[in-house]
C-alpha positions as MATLAB code, in Angstrom:
seq = 'MRHRVTGRKLGRTASHRRATLSALSTSLIQHKRIRTTLAKAKATQRTIEPIITRAKLAHRNETSGETKDVHARRIIARFIKNPAIVKELFDEIAPKVADRNGGYTRVVKLGQRDGDGAHLAIIELVDYNEAVAKKAKQKKKAAKAAPAKPEKKKEEETVEAQEEKVDREVAEEEETSQPESDIKNETPPEDTGEETQSGGKKEE';
ca = [
       7.559   22.150   38.587;
       8.972   25.677   38.789;
      11.948   24.843   40.976;
      14.161   27.807   41.908;
      12.115   30.197   39.723;
      11.374   33.490   41.453;
       8.452   35.765   40.833;
       4.738   35.233   40.293;
       2.975   34.498   37.017;
      -0.199   36.312   38.107;
      -2.205   34.242   35.632;
      -0.716   36.161   32.684;
       1.688   35.701   29.839;
       5.123   37.329   30.024;
       4.158   40.411   28.004;
       0.833   40.851   29.828;
       2.558   40.451   33.191;
       5.175   43.058   32.288;
       2.456   45.495   31.195;
       0.517   44.922   34.429;
       3.542   45.556   36.638;
       4.454   48.619   34.578;
       0.962   50.078   35.068;
       0.976   49.319   38.798;
       4.435   50.849   39.254;
       3.400   53.973   37.352;
       0.260   54.354   39.486;
       2.274   53.854   42.678;
       4.727   56.615   41.753;
       1.875   58.933   40.771;
      -0.539   58.341   43.675;
       1.961   57.129   46.328;
      -0.565   54.481   47.444;
      -2.629   51.936   45.516;
      -5.030   49.141   46.460;
      -4.729   45.803   44.657;
      -4.498   42.071   45.326;
      -1.813   40.789   47.661;
      -0.011   38.856   44.903;
       0.136   41.902   42.631;
       1.256   44.118   45.512;
       4.183   41.822   46.336;
       5.138   41.536   42.668;
       4.991   45.325   42.313;
       7.170   45.722   45.391;
       9.865   43.519   43.870;
       9.666   45.592   40.675;
       9.558   49.147   42.018;
      12.289   48.862   44.665;
      15.210   48.522   42.162;
      13.738   51.352   40.062;
      13.678   53.736   43.034;
      17.217   52.656   43.998;
      18.511   53.482   40.507;
      16.817   56.891   40.610;
      18.233   57.542   44.106;
      21.796   56.703   43.037;
      21.460   58.891   39.942;
      20.260   61.768   42.094;
      23.145   61.243   44.527;
      25.692   61.367   41.692;
      24.103   64.477   40.223;
      24.184   66.333   43.552;
      27.844   65.425   44.036;
      28.764   67.469   40.982;
      28.410   65.041   38.075;
      26.357   65.726   34.976;
      22.731   64.695   34.554;
      22.416   60.896   34.449;
      20.518   60.474   31.180;
      21.319   56.751   31.007;
      19.470   56.016   34.266;
      16.439   57.929   33.032;
      16.400   55.996   29.766;
      16.670   52.649   31.555;
      13.696   53.504   33.782;
      11.753   54.995   30.858;
      11.849   51.571   29.193;
       9.594   50.319   31.968;
       7.775   53.504   33.109;
       6.259   54.772   29.871;
       4.996   58.129   31.142;
       7.699   60.858   30.907;
       5.934   63.007   33.522;
       6.051   60.140   36.031;
       9.757   59.534   35.302;
      10.428   63.229   35.929;
       8.478   63.072   39.203;
      10.483   60.013   40.265;
      13.842   61.755   39.752;
      12.862   65.270   40.872;
      10.591   64.541   43.848;
      10.813   60.949   45.107;
      14.559   60.355   44.677;
      15.584   63.371   46.850;
      13.066   62.356   49.522;
      14.431   58.785   49.825;
      18.078   59.778   49.444;
      18.921   58.827   53.042;
      16.912   55.582   53.107;
      18.794   52.324   52.523;
      16.081   50.327   50.807;
      12.606   49.482   52.023;
      10.900   52.299   50.123;
       7.504   50.596   50.028;
       5.158   48.918   52.490;
       2.482   46.253   51.885;
      -0.503   46.232   54.260;
      -2.965   43.333   54.100;
      -6.678   44.170   53.979;
      -8.309   40.742   54.154;
     -10.356   38.917   51.549;
     -12.642   40.373   48.887;
     -16.330   39.512   49.126;
     -16.815   38.578   45.489;
     -14.079   36.047   44.723;
     -12.275   35.754   48.058;
      -9.062   37.295   46.706;
      -6.636   38.625   49.306;
      -6.402   42.419   49.057;
      -3.582   44.712   50.122;
      -2.362   48.301   49.980;
       1.116   49.078   48.718;
       2.428   52.558   49.526;
       5.605   54.581   49.590;
       6.835   54.718   53.182;
       7.930   58.359   53.067;
       4.537   59.525   51.790;
       2.106   57.661   54.049;
       1.511   60.682   56.306;
       0.912   63.040   53.378;
      -1.507   60.603   51.736;
      -3.406   60.039   54.990;
      -3.668   63.799   55.591;
      -4.892   64.405   52.043;
      -7.496   61.633   52.349;
      -8.698   63.062   55.667;
      -9.088   66.543   54.185;
     -10.932   65.126   51.178;
     -13.313   63.190   53.420;
     -13.949   66.248   55.589;
     -14.675   68.402   52.528;
     -17.030   65.754   51.138;
     -19.017   65.749   54.378;
     -19.305   69.538   54.545;
     -20.026   70.246   50.874;
     -23.389   68.472   50.315;
     -24.967   69.946   53.481;
     -25.863   73.350   52.002;
     -27.352   72.149   48.689;
     -29.526   69.606   50.481;
     -30.822   72.274   52.878;
     -31.537   74.634   50.012;
     -33.297   71.896   48.099;
     -35.410   71.070   51.152;
     -36.409   74.739   51.557;
     -37.367   74.947   47.885;
     -39.496   71.806   48.229;
     -41.360   73.218   51.251;
     -42.022   76.508   49.446;
     -43.311   74.652   46.377;
     -45.668   72.576   48.530;
     -47.013   75.703   50.255;
     -47.616   77.409   46.917;
     -49.422   74.329   45.624;
     -51.711   74.211   48.698;
     -52.514   77.926   48.391;
     -53.329   77.506   44.715;
     -55.646   74.559   45.390;
     -57.471   76.454   48.147;
     -57.972   79.448   45.857;
     -59.371   77.241   43.107;
     -61.797   75.574   45.535;
     -63.035   78.972   46.751;
     -63.647   80.107   43.208;
     -65.524   76.980   42.104;
     -67.555   76.410   45.272;
     -70.543   78.667   46.246;
     -72.169   78.833   49.718;
     -75.650   77.275   50.205;
     -77.070   80.510   51.666;
     -76.454   82.291   48.389;
     -78.300   79.570   46.518;
     -81.388   79.800   48.828;
     -81.598   83.591   48.645;
     -81.640   83.626   44.894;
     -85.077   84.757   43.484;
     -86.399   83.249   40.275;
     -86.687   85.572   37.313;
     -90.080   87.344   36.811;
     -92.356   85.737   34.250;
     -95.583   87.370   33.133;
     -97.001   84.093   32.004;
     -96.366   82.214   35.296;
     -98.461   79.087   35.562;
    -100.773   78.344   38.526;
    -100.936   75.127   40.449;
    -104.013   74.056   38.434;
    -102.048   74.338   35.249;
    -103.639   77.499   33.914;
    -102.126   80.916   33.623;
    -102.879   83.635   36.118;
    -105.221   86.325   34.946;
    -103.865   89.790   35.003;
];
């Protein structure tokens, strides 16, 4: 029994679990909102909150006149492996959450997944939910408007191709076919040795 042991195993070994939480935390800082299972979302929340707090305190000390807190950046870089994401955390996220006393993230339940019945959830940064929603709305609107013109153009090209094909077939039929009246009016070629009905040749 795991009495008085906090945290979730997530069906992984210690090293695999640490790598999973590191990847989820990095994605959360980069995209501001990620969709995962409920267990992973709660585990990520417990992991990312202290990291954001350390970055916020470092930013507060730096703005008060102290030198750049390299130690805090190195501590976080041990868990967040991407230097660009660490820079974004200190330069963009930390100033935005400077006045917030904890509770930087939110977990929203989404229900169960169809395949295996796993409980899904969204974990997002509270101060960025409006920006993410606005960006998603603009992306959806652009996706709806963009394919309309190519489809219309493609439809017009298809109609023109069909019309050209019909015209070509009609022209070919006119060339190959000949009216019956022309066939009846045709006269046989003259033959001096034309045979009579009795089988003999006509005398000149």
